[in-house]
Structure formats: C-alpha cells, structure tokens
Rosetta silent file (secondary structure, phi, psi, omega in degrees, C-alpha in Angstrom):
SEQUENCE: XXXXXXXXXXXXXXXXXXXXXXXXXXXXXXXXXXXXXXXXXXXXXXXXXXXXXXXXXXXXXXXXXXXXXXXXXXXXXXXXXXXXXXXXXXXXXXXXXXXXXXXXXXXXXXXXXXXXXXXXXXXXXXXXXXXXXXXXXXXXXXXXXXXXXXXXXXXXXXXXXXXXXXXXXXXXXXXXXXXXXXXXXXXXXXXXXXXXXXXXXXXXXXXXXXXXXXXXXXXXXXXXXXXXXXXXXXXXXXXXXXXXXXXXXXXXXXXXXXXXXXXXXXXXXXXXXXXXXXXXXXXXXXXXXX
SCORE:     score description
SCORE:     0.000 S_00000001
   1 L     0.000  128.311  177.350   -3.965  -13.677   -6.032 S_00000001
   2 L   -87.338  143.643  174.665   -1.619  -10.963   -4.763 S_00000001
   3 L  -133.895  158.052  172.004   -2.005   -7.377   -5.931 S_00000001
   4 E   -91.056  132.554 -178.382   -0.126   -4.155   -5.345 S_00000001
   5 E  -138.291  121.715  173.654   -2.174   -1.530   -3.594 S_00000001
   6 E  -127.397  114.138  176.940   -1.108    2.014   -2.683 S_00000001
   7 E   -98.861  118.264 -170.028   -3.741    4.315   -1.257 S_00000001
   8 L  -151.145  136.760  170.429   -2.392    7.838   -1.422 S_00000001
   9 L   -95.752  129.389 -172.604   -3.467   11.433   -1.573 S_00000001
  10 L   -54.672  140.065  171.359   -1.175   13.387   -3.881 S_00000001
  11 L   109.612  -41.598 -175.531    1.565   15.513   -2.416 S_00000001
  12 L  -108.603  120.672 -175.693    2.327   13.913    0.955 S_00000001
  13 L  -103.175   11.809  179.341    4.666   10.911    0.928 S_00000001
  14 L   -72.954  117.669 -179.091    4.742   10.253    4.667 S_00000001
  15 E   -85.462  122.046  179.345    3.897    6.568    5.152 S_00000001
  16 E  -103.742  -31.890  178.833    1.788    5.932    8.240 S_00000001
  17 E  -132.783  127.384  175.565    0.664    2.332    7.588 S_00000001
  18 E  -128.057  122.061  177.639    2.603   -0.307    5.661 S_00000001
  19 E  -121.597  132.136 -175.824    1.205   -3.827    5.196 S_00000001
  20 E  -132.442  134.344  173.799    3.183   -6.446    3.250 S_00000001
  21 E    55.375   45.814 -172.688    2.348   -9.975    2.061 S_00000001
  22 E   -83.975  133.685  167.424   -0.874  -10.175    4.046 S_00000001
  23 E  -134.621  137.204  177.339   -3.040  -13.285    4.260 S_00000001
  24 E  -140.076  129.088  179.177   -5.914  -13.700    6.687 S_00000001
  25 E  -115.381  154.737  174.600   -8.168  -16.698    7.214 S_00000001
  26 E  -137.468  116.112 -177.963  -11.253  -17.127    9.365 S_00000001
  27 L    60.563   34.892 -179.012  -12.374  -20.634   10.284 S_00000001
  28 L    81.863   -3.678 -179.512  -10.154  -22.054    7.562 S_00000001
  29 E  -102.761  134.139  178.647  -11.683  -19.760    4.929 S_00000001
  30 E   -70.429  124.902  174.247   -9.571  -17.126    3.206 S_00000001
  31 E   -85.004  -55.062  179.162  -10.839  -13.630    3.929 S_00000001
  32 E  -160.512  159.744  174.810   -8.322  -11.688    1.876 S_00000001
  33 E  -148.269  136.827  176.463   -4.774  -11.675    0.590 S_00000001
  34 E  -155.226  156.195 -174.939   -2.731   -8.845   -0.891 S_00000001
  35 E   -79.545  -44.321 -173.934    0.882   -8.022   -1.563 S_00000001
  36 E  -153.943  136.332  171.150    1.085   -4.437   -0.354 S_00000001
  37 E  -136.137  121.532  177.594   -1.030   -1.730    1.241 S_00000001
  38 E  -122.791  126.653  175.990    0.439    1.658    2.094 S_00000001
  39 E  -110.610  125.356 -177.595   -1.568    4.432    3.711 S_00000001
  40 E  -100.502  161.675  173.419   -0.062    7.894    3.561 S_00000001
  41 L   -57.905  137.400 -178.090   -0.691   10.975    5.625 S_00000001
  42 L    82.039    4.453  170.981   -3.836   12.790    4.387 S_00000001
  43 L   -77.221  128.514  172.406   -5.438    9.611    3.062 S_00000001
  44 E  -120.061  104.047 -164.819   -9.105    9.457    3.979 S_00000001
  45 E  -113.713  126.255  171.069  -10.116    5.979    2.970 S_00000001
  46 E   -90.946  133.531  179.870  -13.528    4.378    2.893 S_00000001
  47 E  -107.350  118.452 -175.612  -13.483    0.589    3.334 S_00000001
  48 E  -126.629  161.969  179.316  -16.338   -1.164    1.543 S_00000001
  49 E   156.400  168.318  179.825  -17.382   -4.724    0.783 S_00000001
  50 L   -66.510  156.975  174.683  -20.035   -7.305    1.491 S_00000001
  51 L   -59.349  132.366 -179.414  -20.797   -8.341    5.059 S_00000001
  52 L    88.586    1.227 -177.995  -18.282  -10.951    6.117 S_00000001
  53 L   -78.745  -17.574  176.678  -15.693   -9.915    3.534 S_00000001
  54 L   115.101   17.793 -178.059  -13.202   -8.848    6.222 S_00000001
  55 H   -61.839  -51.951 -179.962  -13.603   -5.068    6.551 S_00000001
  56 H   -63.926  -38.481  179.007  -13.513   -5.061   10.367 S_00000001
  57 H   -59.160  -40.208  178.721  -10.752   -7.667   10.356 S_00000001
  58 H   -59.476  -45.568  179.109   -8.587   -5.355    8.240 S_00000001
  59 H   -66.789  -36.764 -179.905   -8.929   -2.544   10.803 S_00000001
  60 H   -65.779  -35.793  176.328   -8.293   -4.959   13.669 S_00000001
  61 H   -65.686  -44.090  179.286   -5.050   -6.091   12.039 S_00000001
  62 H   -62.049  -38.491 -179.040   -3.942   -2.469   11.625 S_00000001
  63 L   -81.116    0.782  179.635   -4.822   -1.767   15.258 S_00000001
  64 L    64.744   26.508  173.423   -2.850   -4.867   16.348 S_00000001
  65 L   -77.629  -34.772  175.380   -5.934   -6.454   17.919 S_00000001
  66 L  -134.861  162.541 -178.724   -5.357   -9.570   15.840 S_00000001
  67 L  -107.172  147.517  172.929   -2.435  -10.785   13.756 S_00000001
  68 L   -69.898  156.352  176.550   -2.448  -11.723   10.069 S_00000001
  69 L   -72.660  -29.132  173.179   -1.766  -15.359    9.254 S_00000001
  70 E  -141.516  154.013  174.900    1.018  -14.175    6.957 S_00000001
  71 E    99.163  178.484 -179.588    2.756  -10.862    6.413 S_00000001
  72 E  -139.375  155.790 -177.354    3.714   -7.917    8.566 S_00000001
  73 E  -128.158  132.382  176.863    2.232   -4.564    9.531 S_00000001
  74 E  -125.295  124.340  179.981    4.109   -1.381   10.368 S_00000001
  75 E  -120.139  127.438  176.318    2.302    1.627   11.841 S_00000001
  76 L  -109.464  105.863 -179.110    3.968    4.992   12.385 S_00000001
  77 L   123.053  169.383  179.981    1.889    7.071   14.774 S_00000001
  78 L   -88.514  149.762 -178.520   -0.850    6.611   17.337 S_00000001
  79 E  -117.612  135.519  165.275   -4.240    5.141   16.466 S_00000001
  80 E  -108.948  128.267 -172.815   -7.691    5.973   17.759 S_00000001
  81 E  -126.535  114.573  173.294  -10.113    3.176   16.931 S_00000001
  82 E   -92.696  115.418 -178.921  -13.884    3.420   17.179 S_00000001
  83 L   -95.681  139.290 -177.369  -15.270   -0.116   17.203 S_00000001
  84 L   -58.154  -40.585 -177.800  -18.831   -0.769   16.102 S_00000001
  85 L  -117.159   36.550 -179.564  -19.523   -3.007   19.088 S_00000001
  86 L   -77.549  175.326 -179.985  -16.964   -1.573   21.472 S_00000001
  87 L  -115.103  151.370  177.177  -17.378   -0.753   25.139 S_00000001
  88 L   -83.593  133.517 -176.208  -17.157    2.566   26.961 S_00000001
  89 L  -113.618   12.493  176.196  -14.185    2.750   29.351 S_00000001
  90 L    58.526   42.681  178.289  -14.964    6.084   31.062 S_00000001
  91 L  -123.117   54.126 -177.003  -11.876    7.820   29.697 S_00000001
  92 L  -113.698  133.939  177.614  -13.550   10.868   28.184 S_00000001
  93 L   -77.704  159.128 -172.884  -12.500   14.439   28.857 S_00000001
  94 H   -62.713  -34.736 -178.995  -15.146   16.902   29.981 S_00000001
  95 H   -64.784  -42.583  178.985  -14.964   18.959   26.783 S_00000001
  96 H   -68.299  -36.031  176.201  -15.780   15.955   24.621 S_00000001
  97 H   -60.856  -43.383  178.270  -18.608   14.955   26.943 S_00000001
  98 H   -66.587  -39.989 -179.679  -20.066   18.430   26.549 S_00000001
  99 H   -59.443  -42.110 -178.322  -19.457   18.357   22.783 S_00000001
 100 L   -95.360   10.644  175.563  -21.434   15.145   22.400 S_00000001
 101 L    54.546   46.049  177.318  -24.059   16.181   24.983 S_00000001
 102 L  -115.391  160.099 -178.649  -23.351   13.225   27.238 S_00000001
 103 L  -116.173  131.323 -179.689  -23.224   13.067   31.022 S_00000001
 104 L   -78.233   -7.784 -175.695  -20.393   11.403   32.943 S_00000001
 105 L   -95.508   -4.759 -177.902  -22.631   10.760   35.948 S_00000001
 106 L  -102.429  133.997  178.210  -25.043    8.379   34.207 S_00000001
 107 L   -63.161  144.352 -178.090  -24.281    4.676   33.944 S_00000001
 108 H   -59.103  -29.592 -178.112  -23.827    3.444   30.395 S_00000001
 109 H   -63.337  -17.348 -179.514  -26.647    0.967   30.996 S_00000001
 110 H   -90.993   -6.251 -176.426  -29.150    3.843   31.088 S_00000001
 111 L   -82.708  149.528  169.580  -28.222    5.160   27.676 S_00000001
 112 L   -75.647  175.148  179.330  -30.122    4.540   24.462 S_00000001
 113 H   -59.850  -43.875  179.434  -28.288    3.139   21.461 S_00000001
 114 H   -65.330  -38.163  179.525  -27.673    6.610   20.049 S_00000001
 115 H   -68.398  -37.163  176.847  -26.456    7.944   23.411 S_00000001
 116 H   -64.140  -41.293  178.953  -24.044    5.030   23.808 S_00000001
 117 H   -62.004  -44.206  179.545  -22.669    5.721   20.345 S_00000001
 118 H   -61.043  -42.589 -177.592  -22.171    9.400   21.205 S_00000001
 119 H   -64.799  -41.778 -179.759  -20.397    8.512   24.435 S_00000001
 120 H   -71.598  -32.286  173.743  -18.028    6.082   22.739 S_00000001
 121 H   -65.988  -40.917  177.600  -17.332    8.605   19.975 S_00000001
 122 H   -60.385  -39.360  177.745  -16.530   11.201   22.630 S_00000001
 123 H   -64.994  -42.304  179.565  -14.085    8.716   24.164 S_00000001
 124 H   -61.305  -44.480 -176.869  -12.484    8.056   20.751 S_00000001
 125 H   -78.163   -8.075  176.508  -12.024   11.756   20.045 S_00000001
 126 L   -74.609  -18.850 -178.713  -10.560   12.341   23.523 S_00000001
 127 L   -88.289  138.987  175.804   -7.389   10.589   22.404 S_00000001
 128 L   -89.483  116.554 -176.387   -4.714   12.503   20.568 S_00000001
 129 L  -148.644  161.282  179.944   -3.679   10.414   17.566 S_00000001
 130 L   -96.848  -14.995 -179.138   -2.435   10.732   14.002 S_00000001
 131 E  -129.891  133.255  179.548   -4.577    7.909   12.591 S_00000001
 132 E  -118.170  126.278  174.473   -8.302    7.393   13.077 S_00000001
 133 E  -112.595  130.788 -175.855  -10.046    4.070   12.436 S_00000001
 134 E  -132.802  127.819  178.252  -13.843    4.048   12.424 S_00000001
 135 E  -115.970  102.789 -179.307  -16.197    1.072   12.136 S_00000001
 136 L    53.485   58.978 -176.494  -19.787    2.184   11.413 S_00000001
 137 L   -71.605  -17.785 -178.539  -19.574    5.431   13.426 S_00000001
 138 L   -91.915   -1.808 -179.107  -23.020    6.688   12.295 S_00000001
 139 L   -60.238  129.026  178.202  -24.922    3.626   13.552 S_00000001
 140 L    74.268    2.048 -179.722  -27.769    4.709   15.874 S_00000001
 141 L   -87.769  141.033  171.828  -26.967    8.393   15.398 S_00000001
 142 L   -85.526 -175.607 -176.448  -29.670   10.938   14.555 S_00000001
 143 H   -59.402  -42.807  179.640  -29.084   13.891   12.267 S_00000001
 144 H   -65.597  -38.579  178.502  -27.588   16.043   15.034 S_00000001
 145 H   -63.842  -38.892  178.175  -25.330   13.200   16.103 S_00000001
 146 H   -66.767  -37.579  177.234  -24.033   12.779   12.554 S_00000001
 147 H   -63.609  -40.581  176.303  -23.347   16.512   12.349 S_00000001
 148 H   -62.277  -42.774  179.191  -21.332   16.295   15.573 S_00000001
 149 H   -59.580  -50.114 -178.249  -19.414   13.347   14.178 S_00000001
 150 H   -60.480  -38.840 -179.841  -18.554   15.174   10.941 S_00000001
 151 H   -62.462  -39.479  179.578  -17.416   18.235   12.850 S_00000001
 152 H   -76.823  -31.501  177.959  -14.968   16.162   14.880 S_00000001
 153 H   -64.801  -26.991  179.583  -13.784   14.158   11.886 S_00000001
 154 L   -63.816  -13.176 -179.767  -12.666   17.431   10.336 S_00000001
 155 L   -84.287   -9.436 -177.571   -9.896   17.551   12.939 S_00000001
 156 L  -110.686  144.745  179.659   -8.196   14.473   11.485 S_00000001
 157 L  -112.686   -4.852  177.399   -6.320   14.273    8.212 S_00000001
 158 L  -137.972  119.883 -179.358   -5.715   10.507    8.042 S_00000001
 159 E  -156.806  159.346  172.403   -8.435    7.954    8.608 S_00000001
 160 E  -126.489  129.677 -171.612  -10.016    4.707    7.463 S_00000001
 161 E  -127.868  127.410  166.509  -13.801    4.417    7.710 S_00000001
 162 E   -99.356  124.215 -178.852  -16.181    1.481    7.402 S_00000001
 163 L  -160.356  140.644  171.262  -19.666    2.848    6.857 S_00000001
 164 L   -86.413   -4.299  178.039  -22.940    2.069    5.126 S_00000001
 165 L   -82.886   93.418 -176.509  -23.556    5.834    5.066 S_00000001
 166 H   -67.409  -26.097  175.896  -22.559    6.553    1.473 S_00000001
 167 H   -64.305  -39.588  178.131  -23.166   10.279    1.957 S_00000001
 168 H   -64.195  -43.798  179.437  -20.476   10.296    4.636 S_00000001
 169 H   -65.909  -34.251  177.402  -18.053    8.462    2.338 S_00000001
 170 H   -66.670  -40.637 -175.640  -18.854   10.903   -0.464 S_00000001
 171 H   -72.961  -33.852 -169.154  -18.172   13.937    1.709 S_00000001
 172 H  -102.246  -38.735 -161.547  -14.953   12.725    3.321 S_00000001
 173 L   -83.624  144.381  169.530  -13.072   10.172    1.245 S_00000001
 174 L  -113.257   -3.399  174.751  -10.386   10.598   -1.385 S_00000001
 175 E  -145.165  151.407  172.782   -9.846    6.838   -1.724 S_00000001
 176 E  -127.378  128.173  171.755  -12.018    3.748   -1.509 S_00000001
 177 E  -102.415  126.061  178.800  -10.680    0.306   -0.595 S_00000001
 178 E  -112.905  126.550  172.203  -12.936   -2.524   -1.696 S_00000001
 179 E   -96.538  115.218 -174.107  -12.604   -6.040   -0.288 S_00000001
 180 E  -149.807  131.851  174.599  -14.014   -8.310   -2.968 S_00000001
 181 L    56.356   42.550  175.564  -13.447  -11.901   -3.999 S_00000001
 182 L    66.674   20.393  175.354  -10.736  -12.431   -1.337 S_00000001
 183 E  -142.954  177.814 -176.051   -8.597   -9.555   -2.489 S_00000001
 184 E  -121.585  133.399  177.313   -8.348   -5.787   -2.117 S_00000001
 185 E  -122.726  146.004 -178.568   -8.855   -3.182   -4.834 S_00000001
 186 E  -117.265  136.795 -179.620   -8.220    0.555   -4.585 S_00000001
 187 E  -126.726  137.809  176.409  -10.205    3.280   -6.327 S_00000001
 188 E   -76.492  146.506  174.776   -9.427    6.987   -6.527 S_00000001
 189 L    95.736 -171.398 -177.978  -12.026    9.463   -5.327 S_00000001
 190 L   -87.863 -166.820 -174.605  -15.085    9.262   -3.102 S_00000001
 191 H   -65.110  -40.492  178.895  -17.845    6.657   -3.008 S_00000001
 192 H   -62.293  -42.707  177.850  -19.656    7.986   -6.088 S_00000001
 193 H   -63.120  -39.528  177.361  -16.426    7.898   -8.092 S_00000001
 194 H   -60.591  -44.817 -179.055  -15.822    4.348   -6.876 S_00000001
 195 H   -63.181  -39.899  178.775  -19.277    3.220   -8.034 S_00000001
 196 H   -64.247  -45.112  178.823  -18.709    4.738  -11.468 S_00000001
 197 H   -65.328  -37.415 -179.775  -15.326    3.048  -11.812 S_00000001
 198 H   -66.334  -42.194  178.621  -16.754   -0.235  -10.556 S_00000001
 199 H   -63.064  -40.160  177.282  -19.598   -0.167  -13.073 S_00000001
 200 H   -64.499  -40.433  179.509  -17.109    0.482  -15.882 S_00000001
 201 H   -63.220  -44.050 -179.998  -14.945   -2.387  -14.625 S_00000001
 202 H   -64.284  -41.071  179.158  -17.908   -4.783  -14.516 S_00000001
 203 H   -62.559  -42.957  179.921  -18.972   -3.738  -18.020 S_00000001
 204 H   -65.379  -43.941  179.700  -15.442   -4.318  -19.325 S_00000001
 205 H   -64.377  -37.030  178.337  -15.158   -7.692  -17.598 S_00000001
 206 H   -63.372  -44.771  179.905  -18.547   -8.746  -18.968 S_00000001
 207 H   -63.918  -42.640  179.198  -17.487   -7.887  -22.515 S_00000001
 208 H   -66.680  -37.076  179.111  -14.174   -9.696  -22.113 S_00000001
 209 H   -66.395  -41.092  178.021  -15.898  -12.717  -20.598 S_00000001
 210 H   -64.694  -40.055  176.579  -18.348  -12.898  -23.509 S_00000001
 211 H   -63.769  -40.748  177.983  -15.448  -12.664  -25.976 S_00000001
 212 H   -61.466  -45.172 -179.523  -13.654  -15.386  -24.058 S_00000001
 213 H   -63.501  -40.732 -179.967  -16.709  -17.668  -24.162 S_00000001
 214 H   -65.043  -43.580  179.435  -17.164  -17.093  -27.902 S_00000001
 215 H   -64.861  -41.468  179.499  -13.476  -17.843  -28.611 S_00000001
 216 H   -62.206  -43.676  178.944  -13.572  -20.931  -26.416 S_00000001
 217 H   -61.642  -42.367  179.244  -16.669  -22.232  -28.220 S_00000001
 218 H   -60.720  -44.600 -179.708  -15.009  -21.636  -31.594 S_00000001
 219 H   -68.467  -38.230  178.849  -11.900  -23.547  -30.542 S_00000001
 220 H   -63.926  -40.341  177.693  -13.912  -26.398  -29.036 S_00000001
 221 H   -65.146  -39.775  177.597  -15.862  -26.814  -32.287 S_00000001
 222 H   -64.717  -39.214  178.624  -12.583  -26.806  -34.264 S_00000001
 223 H   -63.188  -45.905  179.855  -11.153  -29.423  -31.902 S_00000001
 224 H   -63.666  -38.359  178.923  -14.175  -31.721  -32.299 S_00000001
 225 H   -63.928  -46.190  178.699  -14.040  -31.354  -36.071 S_00000001
 226 H   -63.548  -38.589 -179.240  -10.350  -32.287  -36.188 S_00000001
 227 H   -65.689  -41.917  178.574  -10.962  -35.192  -33.822 S_00000001
 228 H   -65.017  -38.519  178.330  -13.790  -36.540  -35.968 S_00000001
 229 H   -62.785  -42.258 -179.764  -11.613  -36.229  -39.071 S_00000001
 230 H   -65.768  -40.918 -179.248   -8.808  -38.180  -37.424 S_00000001
 231 H   -67.755  -30.093 -177.795  -11.178  -40.916  -36.221 S_00000001
 232 H   -73.866  -22.832 -178.750  -12.712  -41.220  -39.719 S_00000001
 233 L   -93.074   85.779 -177.206   -9.334  -41.987  -41.310 S_00000001
 234 L  -104.638  -24.235 -176.844   -8.814  -45.558  -40.140 S_00000001
 235 L  -164.014  172.645  176.019   -7.629  -47.264  -43.328 S_00000001
 236 L   -73.978  155.484  177.070   -7.237  -46.875  -47.060 S_00000001
 237 L   -59.080  140.966 -175.317  -10.407  -47.105  -49.214 S_00000001
 238 L   -63.143  -36.676 -173.207  -11.296  -50.760  -49.949 S_00000001
 239 L   -95.477   16.432 -176.552  -11.640  -50.354  -53.735 S_00000001
 240 L  -118.086  128.086  179.181   -8.443  -48.360  -54.247 S_00000001
 241 L   -77.595  165.967  179.518   -5.113  -49.940  -55.120 S_00000001
 242 H   -62.319  -38.439  179.748   -1.842  -48.792  -53.666 S_00000001
 243 H   -65.596  -35.832  177.847   -0.792  -47.280  -56.988 S_00000001
 244 H   -67.521  -39.364  179.015   -4.040  -45.293  -57.152 S_00000001
 245 H   -61.953  -44.061 -178.714   -3.527  -44.022  -53.615 S_00000001
 246 H   -65.495  -23.878 -179.346    0.006  -42.832  -54.441 S_00000001
 247 H   -77.511  -19.961 -178.161   -1.390  -41.001  -57.444 S_00000001
 248 L   -69.033  142.981 -175.964   -3.733  -38.891  -55.360 S_00000001
 249 H   -62.890  -33.370 -175.606   -2.568  -35.365  -54.728 S_00000001
 250 H   -71.592  -15.340 -179.957   -3.119  -35.482  -50.999 S_00000001
 251 H   -69.706  -23.868  177.866   -0.667  -38.349  -50.698 S_00000001
 252 H   -63.531  -25.875  178.126    2.116  -35.919  -51.481 S_00000001
 253 L   -94.255  -46.919 -179.086    1.357  -34.305  -48.154 S_00000001
 254 L  -110.895  106.204 -168.738    0.225  -37.290  -46.124 S_00000001
 255 L   -69.249  -13.724  175.945    2.312  -40.304  -47.158 S_00000001
 256 L  -155.394  165.000  175.806   -0.189  -42.804  -45.768 S_00000001
 257 H   -64.515  -34.895  176.471   -3.649  -42.841  -44.286 S_00000001
 258 H   -63.706  -39.837  177.963   -2.044  -43.520  -40.941 S_00000001
 259 H   -66.116  -38.387  178.160    0.171  -40.500  -41.421 S_00000001
 260 H   -65.640  -39.609  178.401   -2.795  -38.352  -42.343 S_00000001
 261 H   -61.298  -43.845  179.935   -4.631  -39.548  -39.261 S_00000001
 262 H   -65.024  -37.943 -179.147   -1.678  -38.663  -37.068 S_00000001
 263 H   -64.679  -43.914  179.764   -1.364  -35.224  -38.672 S_00000001
 264 H   -69.019  -37.525  176.666   -5.005  -34.361  -38.075 S_00000001
 265 H   -61.986  -37.126  177.063   -4.804  -35.733  -34.531 S_00000001
 266 H   -64.593  -39.489  176.939   -1.822  -33.453  -33.993 S_00000001
 267 H   -63.037  -41.737  179.019   -3.879  -30.497  -35.245 S_00000001
 268 H   -62.757  -40.582  178.726   -6.660  -31.435  -32.834 S_00000001
 269 H   -64.267  -37.249  178.350   -4.158  -31.581  -29.978 S_00000001
 270 H   -64.244  -40.615  177.706   -2.851  -28.142  -30.927 S_00000001
 271 H   -64.761  -41.804  178.258   -6.393  -26.740  -30.808 S_00000001
 272 H   -61.083  -38.761  177.991   -6.946  -28.372  -27.403 S_00000001
 273 H   -63.142  -39.220  177.872   -3.737  -26.757  -26.169 S_00000001
 274 H   -63.839  -38.043  177.490   -5.017  -23.338  -27.285 S_00000001
 275 H   -63.100  -43.629 -179.467   -8.223  -23.937  -25.320 S_00000001
 276 H   -64.979  -40.772  177.928   -6.200  -24.771  -22.185 S_00000001
 277 H   -64.751  -37.103  178.142   -4.016  -21.675  -22.625 S_00000001
 278 H   -62.938  -41.332 -178.821   -7.115  -19.552  -23.027 S_00000001
 279 H   -70.517  -30.261 -176.921   -8.522  -20.890  -19.766 S_00000001
 280 H   -88.527   -7.362 -178.591   -5.233  -20.345  -17.913 S_00000001
 281 L   -63.758  115.678 -177.868   -4.731  -16.776  -19.147 S_00000001
 282 H   -61.676  -24.249  178.652   -4.789  -14.595  -15.971 S_00000001
 283 H   -71.168  -15.775  179.452   -6.162  -11.703  -18.002 S_00000001
 284 H  -112.378   21.497  173.795   -9.265  -13.788  -18.605 S_00000001
 285 L   -80.994   69.720 -165.251   -9.741  -14.881  -15.004 S_00000001
 286 L   -94.294  150.226  174.122  -12.978  -12.962  -15.170 S_00000001
 287 L   -87.729  140.116  172.414  -15.833  -12.626  -12.725 S_00000001
 288 L   -71.964  142.429 -172.902  -19.289  -13.310  -13.974 S_00000001
 289 L   -58.119  145.704 -175.804  -21.271  -10.120  -13.723 S_00000001
 290 L   -91.363    0.000    0.000  -22.993   -9.459  -10.447 S_00000001
C-alpha cells in the first residue's frame, strides 16, 4: 500500500531529501513501500520500528549506499552518515579528536567499544554537511559520551536518527518516522508524542475492527438464514391445490414456489455481496491489536 508522507518542521520549505515511489525488498521479502517522503530543512526525524523492518536500509538508500528496487531519490546537500557498524578511516581533525577525548596515535584495535564509537563520531562530525544521518549513535557510550554527542548534534539543524535511546529522541526530534507493516507512517512531535498518537491509533483500530467483526457476523447469519429459506422452498405443499396456492396472499408477490425460491436466493446473494464489500473496504484493512 502506498501512502503520502511529508516530514516537515513548520516555516522552512527548503526540500533537502525527496523520495518518490519507493519499493525495497530484501531476499525477496518486501521491507517497505511508500509513495512519497520529503525531508525539509530543520526536520529532526527519529526513525523507529522493529528490528529488521528496514530502518538502516532507509538511511542507506538516502546515502546512496544501496538503490531502491523501485523509485528515485533526490538529495540536495552533503550528507554525513554515522553507521552503527562502520569503520574508522582516520579522517578526523585534531579539534574533533580533542572534543571526543580520542588520540590519533593509537590504533583502532586498542580501543574499547565506547572509544571506537567516540572516534567514529569525531570522524562524522569532522565533515561539513547539511544533512546528518545517525544509526544508533549512543551505542557503547557512557553518560559523558552521550553528553558530547548531544553537544555536537546541536550544530546540525537537519538530521535523521535511528536510536533505541528514547530520551535522545524526546530531546531532539520534531518528527517520528515509523516503519511498520511494510509501510511508513509519520507522526508529529517527539518520541513521547509519537507513543501517545500510536496508542490512540491502536485503540481506534481495535474499536473499528471489533465493529467490523460484529457487522460481518450479523451479515453472515443473515446470509445463512436466507440460504436455508431458499433451500427449504423446493416445491408446493403436497396437500394444496393450485387454486388454493393462488389464493394465498404471498403468491401475489411470489408467483410460484420456484419464483419465491429464486427471490430468496437473490436476497442471500445480495447479503453475501455486502460481506465481500465489507472485507474489501480499505478503511477496514485493520491490524489486530499488538
């Protein structure tokens, strides 16, 4: 299912990222598909979703590391991309090394996990760019490391962040992109606002799904009743003459038992059609509550 998605912070209409008609598969399995995603200057977007939903893939497509199976991507501006499992390339300026308390004379192999993260963050922030992409930047960082990260993030006004650190998403983000059920949804506000909107959405979908199930059951029972009525009308009563049958009031409506059978069968078919339309209604393509 395609959806329209515009992630935007009010006031600035400069488009930095435009994605159109995107489809991406992995191993023959659809990761996500969406009609449009536009990221504007001053958007600070948190990207959330279950593991394996395609969060990293989305950033990789934007960074032109991989191509979508369908669609096109247009980026206006330079990108700095911090990859969760990236490598250090020794392209860090001395100021950033000092900022992150790292040493350029020590081989990366001697660093702890947190020190490697700091070094790669220092390398990311050494680049001058208009767009920042971050994939789990707080992984392995202690409290001081996270404070350093936040201080440097304040220098950027447009970024997309994948992070399990919900406090970071609360502090920074004005939009949340959720990859869910092979599509992308956009929510205004930070992570807390997203959770509130998501809970309301789930509650609404649950209520609509229950109404749908109740209506479907009602129609199915009506269909079975009409079907049984049609099957029961197979012939005229044995002890009733033709003149007596014509005298009955219902004959004025149904000119024969065969005609009555056909009429009720037609009613049953109409009910069945309503059931099929109910199932095909896109507004009732509901998720069962999680």
